[in-house]
C-alpha positions as CSV (number, residue, x, y, z in Angstrom):
1,M,3.6,-27.0,-1.5
2,L,2.5,-23.3,-1.8
3,K,5.4,-22.2,0.4
4,N,7.9,-24.0,-1.8
5,F,6.4,-22.4,-5.0
6,I,6.6,-18.9,-3.4
7,K,10.3,-19.5,-2.5
8,K,11.1,-20.0,-6.2
9,I,9.8,-16.6,-7.1
10,P,12.1,-13.6,-6.6
11,A,10.9,-11.8,-3.4
12,G,8.0,-14.2,-3.5
13,N,6.8,-13.5,0.0
14,M,6.0,-10.0,-1.1
15,M,5.4,-10.4,-4.8
16,V,2.8,-13.2,-4.8
17,P,0.4,-11.5,-2.3
18,L,1.0,-8.2,-4.1
19,I,0.1,-9.5,-7.6
20,F,-2.9,-11.4,-6.2
21,A,-4.2,-8.3,-4.4
22,A,-3.6,-6.1,-7.6
23,L,-5.7,-8.5,-9.6
24,I,-8.5,-8.4,-7.1
25,S,-8.2,-4.6,-6.8
26,T,-8.4,-4.3,-10.6
27,F,-11.3,-6.7,-11.3
28,Y,-13.2,-7.1,-8.1
29,P,-12.2,-4.4,-5.6
30,S,-15.4,-4.5,-3.5
31,I,-14.4,-7.8,-1.9
32,L,-11.6,-6.1,-0.1
33,H,-14.0,-3.7,1.6
34,F,-16.4,-6.3,3.1
35,G,-16.0,-4.9,6.6
36,V,-13.8,-3.0,9.0
37,F,-11.5,-5.9,9.8
38,T,-11.2,-6.9,6.2
39,E,-10.2,-3.4,5.2
40,A,-7.8,-3.1,8.0
41,L,-6.0,-6.3,7.1
42,F,-6.3,-6.5,3.3
43,T,-6.3,-2.9,2.0
44,S,-3.9,0.0,2.0
45,R,-5.6,1.3,5.2
46,G,-3.3,-1.0,7.1
47,M,-0.1,0.0,5.3
48,K,0.9,2.8,7.6
49,T,0.6,0.5,10.6
50,L,2.7,-2.2,8.9
51,M,5.2,0.4,7.8
52,G,5.4,1.7,11.4
53,I,6.2,-1.8,12.7
54,N,8.7,-2.2,9.9
55,L,10.5,1.0,10.8
56,L,10.5,0.1,14.5
57,A,12.0,-3.3,13.6
58,A,14.6,-1.7,11.3
59,G,15.6,0.6,14.1
60,S,16.1,-2.3,16.5
61,Q,18.8,-3.7,14.2
62,I,20.9,-0.6,14.5
63,R,23.8,-0.8,16.8
64,L,25.2,2.5,18.1
65,S,28.6,1.5,16.9
66,S,27.3,1.1,13.3
67,V,25.3,4.4,13.0
68,G,28.2,6.0,11.1
69,E,28.5,3.3,8.5
70,I,24.7,3.1,8.0
71,F,24.5,6.9,7.5
72,R,27.5,6.7,5.0
73,R,25.7,4.1,2.9
74,F,22.5,6.1,3.0
75,S,24.1,9.4,2.1
76,V,25.8,8.0,-1.0
77,M,22.7,6.3,-2.3
78,A,20.4,9.2,-1.4
79,L,22.7,11.8,-3.1
80,A,23.1,9.6,-6.2
81,R,19.4,8.9,-6.6
82,I,18.2,12.4,-6.0
83,G,21.2,13.9,-7.9
84,A,20.5,11.7,-10.9
85,G,16.8,12.6,-10.8
86,L,17.6,16.3,-10.6
87,I,20.0,16.3,-13.5
88,I,17.4,14.6,-15.8
89,I,14.7,17.0,-14.6
90,F,16.9,20.0,-15.2
91,L,18.0,18.9,-18.7
92,V,14.5,18.0,-19.8
93,S,13.1,21.2,-18.4
94,S,15.8,23.4,-19.9
95,I,15.5,21.9,-23.4
96,F,11.8,21.0,-23.6
97,G,10.0,23.1,-20.9
98,R,7.3,21.9,-18.6
99,E,5.7,19.9,-21.4
100,G,8.6,17.5,-21.2
101,I,9.6,14.8,-23.6
102,F,8.0,11.6,-25.0
103,G,4.6,12.9,-23.7
104,I,6.0,12.9,-20.1
105,S,5.6,16.3,-18.5
106,I,8.0,17.8,-16.0
107,L,5.2,17.4,-13.4
108,A,5.1,13.6,-14.0
109,L,8.9,13.3,-14.2
110,V,9.4,15.0,-10.9
111,C,6.7,13.2,-9.0
112,A,7.8,9.7,-10.2
113,S,11.6,10.1,-10.0
114,L,11.9,11.8,-6.6
115,N,9.7,9.4,-4.6
116,H,10.6,5.7,-3.9
117,N,8.6,2.9,-2.3
118,N,10.2,2.4,1.1
119,S,8.1,-0.8,1.8
120,V,9.7,-2.4,-1.3
121,F,13.2,-1.2,-0.1
122,I,12.6,-2.8,3.4
123,T,11.3,-6.1,2.1
124,L,14.1,-6.6,-0.5
125,N,16.8,-5.8,2.1
126,I,15.4,-8.4,4.4
127,D,15.7,-10.9,1.6
128,Y,19.1,-9.8,0.2
129,G,20.8,-7.3,2.5
130,D,22.9,-7.5,5.6
131,E,21.9,-6.1,9.0
132,L,23.1,-2.6,8.1
133,D,21.1,-2.6,4.8
134,Q,18.0,-3.5,6.7
135,A,18.7,-0.7,9.2
136,L,18.9,1.8,6.3
137,A,15.1,1.9,6.0
138,G,14.9,4.4,8.9
139,F,17.0,6.9,6.9
140,T,15.5,6.2,3.5
141,S,12.0,7.0,4.9
142,L,13.2,10.6,5.0
143,I,13.6,10.9,1.2
144,T,10.3,9.6,0.1
145,G,6.9,11.2,0.0
146,P,5.8,14.4,-1.7
147,M,8.2,16.7,0.0
148,L,11.1,16.5,-2.5
149,S,8.8,16.8,-5.5
150,M,7.2,20.0,-4.2
151,L,10.6,21.5,-3.2
152,V,12.0,20.8,-6.7
153,L,8.9,22.3,-8.4
154,G,9.4,25.4,-6.2
155,M,5.8,25.8,-5.0
156,S,5.2,28.8,-2.8
157,G,4.8,27.9,0.9
158,I,6.2,24.4,0.4
159,A,9.9,25.3,0.6
160,N,10.1,24.9,4.3
161,I,11.1,21.4,5.3
162,P,8.3,19.8,7.4
163,V,10.3,19.0,10.5
164,R,7.3,17.3,12.2
165,A,7.1,14.8,9.2
166,M,10.8,14.0,9.5
167,I,10.5,13.5,13.3
168,D,7.5,11.3,12.7
169,A,9.5,9.1,10.3
170,L,12.4,8.9,12.7
171,L,10.5,8.3,15.9
172,P,9.7,4.5,15.3
173,V,13.3,4.0,14.2
174,F,14.7,5.7,17.3
175,I,12.4,3.7,19.7
176,G,13.4,0.5,17.9
177,M,17.1,1.4,18.2
178,V,16.8,2.1,22.0
179,L,14.9,-1.2,22.6
180,G,17.4,-3.2,20.4
181,N,20.4,-1.8,22.2
182,I,18.9,-2.3,25.6
183,D,18.1,-6.0,24.9
184,R,19.4,-8.0,22.0
185,G,16.5,-10.4,22.5
186,I,14.0,-7.7,21.6
187,S,16.1,-7.0,18.4
188,K,15.9,-10.7,17.4
189,S,12.1,-10.9,18.1
190,L,11.4,-7.8,16.0
191,K,13.5,-9.1,13.2
192,L,11.3,-12.2,13.1
193,A,8.2,-10.0,13.2
194,Q,9.6,-8.0,10.3
195,K,9.7,-11.2,8.1
196,A,6.3,-12.3,9.3
197,I,4.5,-9.2,8.1
198,I,6.0,-9.1,4.6
199,P,3.2,-11.0,3.0
200,F,0.6,-8.7,4.6
201,L,2.6,-5.7,3.5
202,G,2.7,-7.0,0.0
203,F,-1.0,-7.6,-0.1
204,S,-1.7,-4.1,1.3
205,M,0.5,-2.5,-1.4
206,G,-1.2,-4.6,-4.1
207,S,-4.7,-3.6,-3.0
208,A,-3.8,0.0,-4.0
209,I,-2.8,-1.0,-7.5
210,N,-5.1,-0.9,-10.5
211,L,-3.4,-2.6,-13.4
212,T,-5.5,-0.6,-15.9
213,D,-3.3,2.4,-15.0
214,I,-0.6,1.0,-17.3
215,Y,-3.1,1.0,-20.2
216,R,-4.4,4.5,-19.4
217,A,-0.9,6.0,-19.4
218,G,0.1,4.3,-22.6
219,F,3.7,4.0,-23.8
220,S,4.7,7.2,-22.0
221,G,4.1,5.6,-18.6
222,I,6.3,2.7,-19.6
223,I,9.1,5.1,-20.6
224,L,8.7,6.9,-17.3
225,A,9.2,3.7,-15.3
226,F,12.2,2.9,-17.5
227,I,13.8,6.2,-16.6
228,V,13.2,5.6,-12.8
229,I,14.6,2.0,-12.9
230,F,17.2,1.9,-15.6
231,V,18.5,5.4,-15.8
232,I,18.2,6.8,-12.2
233,G,18.5,3.3,-10.7
234,S,21.6,2.4,-12.7
235,L,23.4,5.6,-11.6
236,T,22.5,4.9,-8.0
237,V,23.8,1.3,-8.3
238,L,27.1,2.6,-9.7
239,A,27.5,5.0,-6.7
240,D,26.7,2.1,-4.3
241,I,29.3,-0.1,-6.0
242,Y,32.2,2.3,-6.5
243,I,31.8,4.6,-3.5
244,N,30.1,2.5,-0.9
245,K,32.0,-0.6,-2.1
246,R,28.8,-2.6,-1.8
247,P,27.2,-5.2,-4.2
248,G,24.5,-2.7,-5.4
249,H,21.4,-4.7,-4.6
250,A,20.3,-2.1,-1.9
251,A,20.5,0.6,-4.6
252,W,18.4,-1.4,-7.0
253,A,15.9,-1.9,-4.1
254,L,15.6,1.9,-4.0
255,S,14.7,2.2,-7.7
256,S,11.0,2.4,-7.6
257,T,8.2,5.0,-7.5
258,G,6.2,5.3,-4.3
259,A,2.5,4.9,-4.3
260,N,1.9,8.2,-2.6
261,A,3.5,9.9,-5.7
262,V,0.2,9.4,-7.5
263,A,-1.5,12.1,-5.4
264,V,1.3,14.7,-5.9
265,P,0.3,16.1,-9.4
266,Q,-3.2,17.1,-8.0
267,I,-1.6,18.6,-4.9
268,V,0.8,20.7,-7.0
269,A,-2.0,21.9,-9.3
270,E,-4.0,23.0,-6.3
271,I,-1.1,25.2,-5.3
272,D,-0.3,26.4,-8.9
273,P,-3.3,26.2,-11.2
274,S,-1.1,26.6,-14.2
275,Y,-0.3,22.8,-13.9
276,L,-4.0,21.8,-14.1
277,P,-3.9,20.9,-17.8
278,L,-1.1,18.4,-17.1
279,V,-2.7,16.7,-14.0
280,G,-4.8,14.0,-15.7
281,V,-2.1,12.6,-17.9
282,A,0.7,13.1,-15.3
283,T,-1.4,11.2,-12.7
284,A,-1.9,8.2,-15.0
285,Q,1.8,8.2,-16.0
286,V,2.9,8.3,-12.3
287,A,0.5,5.5,-11.5
288,S,1.8,3.5,-14.3
289,S,5.4,4.0,-13.0
290,V,4.2,2.9,-9.6
291,V,2.7,-0.3,-10.9
292,I,5.6,-1.2,-13.2
293,T,8.4,-0.4,-10.8
294,I,6.7,-2.2,-7.9
295,I,6.8,-5.4,-10.0
296,L,10.1,-5.0,-11.8
297,T,12.3,-3.6,-9.0
298,P,12.0,-6.8,-6.9
299,L,12.7,-9.0,-9.9
300,I,15.8,-6.9,-10.9
301,T,17.1,-6.7,-7.3
302,S,16.7,-10.5,-6.9
303,W,18.4,-11.2,-10.2
304,W,21.3,-8.8,-9.4
305,A,21.8,-10.1,-5.8
306,R,21.8,-13.8,-6.9
307,G,24.1,-13.0,-9.8
308,R,26.6,-11.3,-7.5
309,V,26.5,-14.3,-5.1
310,N,27.1,-16.8,-8.0
311,N,30.0,-14.7,-9.4
312,N,31.7,-14.6,-6.0
């Protein structure tokens, strides 16, 4: 009965546990920290392990003969998403300065728009993508995290690309690719494992969400999420459709703000104290974008993917 109910909800295997965990985290967070095993399984502490498994499984789906096509799809979407974000950031900065527009500072805009949630991307492509879409996760893991935000803001000492971090993101993918190409049976087993951990990944992401962040950020946080999904996301979808010749659902799956973006305003301010007055509001706005996009992106991706199937 419960399984049938979840199936009716877009990306339900992830969304139902995520929303349930977010409600607990907002109103009764202590229950998730009952002990070490509870924390490891039901809080964000287990997210990195789950993501590592996901990346390994994604790599196992890559066939050596398809690496070129996977990289082509990734390149188009990555350039479109980052390019769209940079254009908006440049225009707002040039016209309105670091104070930004609609109460959204450049600090918040950069942190929210140049950082996606790769866990959401992986989960949605398992539900709606083909094998190559699922394998994209290994590459998209390279364009999330605080690195891009810091590079764009031009902080001193941060302009060097952290090679170790890039290798760290690619290593599980490479190991998975080697295993999957050696034995197709391993590839099939890891694909099943990928599906099995989705509810746990959803709950882990939800445990890091506090729904009051939307209230604290006010209307500006909602506008910021709108920019991430409907402005930057739409331009990425157009590139995926007209250049990649793909349906576009993978691009929608990329249209979110990653949870680790919440910490970036404070990190930036520690490097450049002139940003300190903007940190409090920027952090709340980025957190609001995280919450809103993590809920809306799966719904939009599901609606789009199902609509394209029905139209065809």
